N, C-alpha and C positions, 0 to 999 in steps of 0.2 A: 629629539622630540621633547617639547616642554611638558610640564606637569599637566597642564590643561589638555593638551593633545593626547597624552597617555591615558588620562582619565576618561576622555571620550572614547578612545579605542577600547579600553577595558569594559566600559558600559555596553558598547556595541557588541563586543564578543560575548559578554555574559548574558545580556538580555536577548540578543539576536539569535542565539543558538541553544535554546532551552531544550532539555531532554528529560525524560522520565524513565525509570527502570521498570521494565515489564518482564517478569520471569528472568531476571538477571541480565537482560539485554537492554541497551539504550534505544529508546524510541523517541522520535521527535514529537514534541507537543504540537497541537493544532487547535485552532478555534473554528475550523471549517469542517463541514460534514463530508469528509472524504470517502468516496466509495472504494471498496476493494477492487483491484483489477484495472484501475484506470492508469493512464500514462500522464505524467506531469513533470513539473520542474520545481525545485526549491526557489521561492522568490525571496530576495533579500532587500529589505528596505531598512532605513535607519531605525534601530531598536525593534525590528520586526523580522521574523523569518517564518515563512509558512509555505504552503504547497498550492500550486496553481494547476488545475487540470488543463491539459493541452490536447488530449486525444482520448477517445472512448472506443477501444477495440470491440469488434463484434465477436462474441463467443456463442457461436451457433450450437456448440456442444457444451453441455453443463460442465462446470469445473468444480471438483470436490473441494470443500472447505473444512479445515481442521478447527475444532472448537476447544477453547480452554476457559473454564469458569474460574475466575480469580477474585480474591478478596481485595477490596479497596484498602490501601494504606494511606498514610498522611500525604505523600507526594502525588500518588495517582488521584486521590480525591481532590487535591488542590488543582490539578490539571483539569479534572472534570468540571469543577466549579467555574473555571474561566471559560471553558467551552460552552457550558450550559446557558450562559447569558447571551451568547451570540448566535446560537443556532435556532432554527425555526421550531424545533420540538423541545419542550422543556420536560426534563425527567426529575421527579422528586426523589432524592436520595438523602437519607439522614445517616451521617457517619459520626460515631462517637468513639474516639480512640481508646477510651478506658473500657469499653464493652468488649467482651470476648467475641461475640458474634458480629461480624462485619457485613455490610452490604456487598454485593458482588457485581462484577461487570464481566464482559466477554472479550476474549482476545480471539479474533478471527484471522486465520492464516491460509493462504493458498496452499493446498496440499498436493494438487496435481499440476506440477509445473510443466509437464510434458504437454498437457492439454493447452496451456497458455502458449507454449512455443509453437505448437501446430497451428493455432489460430493466428498468431502474429505472422507466420510464414505463408499463410494461405492467401489466395488472391482476393478473398473477400475483405482483407485488411491491407490491400496494396497501398492505399493512401496513408495509413498509419505507418506501414513499413518504410515508405519513402520519406516520411517525416522523421522517423527515428534515424535513418541513415545520415541525416544532416544535423542531428541534435544529440550530440554526445552527452549533454547535460540531462537528458531525459531519463526518467526512471519509471518503474512499474510499482504501484502500491501493492505489496505482497502481504501486509499484515496491518490490521487496525485494532484499536481498543475502543469498545463502544458500550455505553450504558443504555439499557432498554427498560421498558416498563415490565412489570412482573409477568404478564401474560405472554408477551413476545419472548421473554427470556426462557420461560418454561417451555414454550413451543419448540425452541431450539434445543433445550436440554433434553427433552423427551424424544427427539427425533433419532432415528437410526442413522440417517445420513443427512448432510446439509450440502447444497450445491449453490454455486454462484451462477445465476441465469439471467439472460436478457429480459428486461421488462420494457416493452415498447422498443423504440429505435435507439434511444440514447441514454438508457439507464439500466442499472442492474438491481437485482433483488436476491435475497436468500430464500431458496425453496427447501422446505423441510420434507423428508420422506419417512414414512413408517411402513415396514413390510413392502418396500419398493413402490408404495403408492404416494403420490404427492399429497401433502396435507395443507401447507400454509406458505404464503409468500410474504416475507417481511422486507420492507424497503429500508434502506440505510437512513433515510430522513425520518424514520419512526424512532430513531435513537439519537444519542449524542456521542459523536466521535471525538475523542480527546487526545489520541496518540496514534502514530502510524510508523511503519517501517517500509523502506523501499529496497528494490533490487535493481542492479544494473544489467544491461544487456551485453551478452558476449557474442561477438561476430566471427564468422569464418567464411571463407570462400570455398565452395565445393569444386569437384573435379571439372565441372562445366563453367567455372569462373563466375558462378552466381553466388551472391552474398546470401547468407542465412543467419538467423539468430539461433544459436545452438545451445545457449545456457543462460541462466539468471544467477547472479551472485549478489550477496549482500554488499552494500555500498563500499565497505572498507576491504572487501576481499578481492583477490586477483582472479582473473578469468583462468580457466584451465589452459594447459599448454597448447600453443598454436591457435588460440582464440584471443580476441581483443575487445576491449570496451569501445574502441573507436572503429567504426566501419571502414574508415580510410586505411587504417593500419592493417586491416584484414585483406585488403586488395593485393593480390599477387601480381608481380610483373610477368607478363606473358612473354615466353620465349618463342618467337615466331619460327625459329629454326627447327622446332619440334614438329611443325606441321608438314 
């Protein structure tokens, strides 16, 4: 490979796969307002890597969300600034590195993965399930980092519980609860999402030779024993002599 080709490859890899550290874990940067719980794929264009939604599962049962309130640092603030100019909602955040008190953002993470698995295997999501069978590259967004205005951030901070719930037919929102009573619904497009993390699906065939999604693992992790990221690998050979 000549020097020019090597330089182009280096730029492609360096710029096309940008990440930011969130709680000592690498998250992918994004300029898109990604919703928690959606199915999608990484899209790779020259000098660009981002996430494209491909399916929106129906979660008829609310899914518990874990909240972490984090201080902006140099790198996370830089990621936020890039996302802030491309998304429909603009959030004003002033970050000064020399000041001790830093502005904050929220890391939202799926806490109840069993509820996600139950929904994906349910007949209400048959179309999504069939799509995932043939799309090994697909992931589920299990964590996002989002900047919100002060009132929305406080509503989440003050809540006893926060759940991911359907809003309309094709969108999700965050529903806050205090003393088991619903308080407020916050839509993802009310904030600016600047980083995300995905999980892969682990497949297994049950005793009736029916495929199931049985686990979710981080992108770099292996599926548990006798489960597979590829649905095709999970399909057993039927021994007809056993019938």
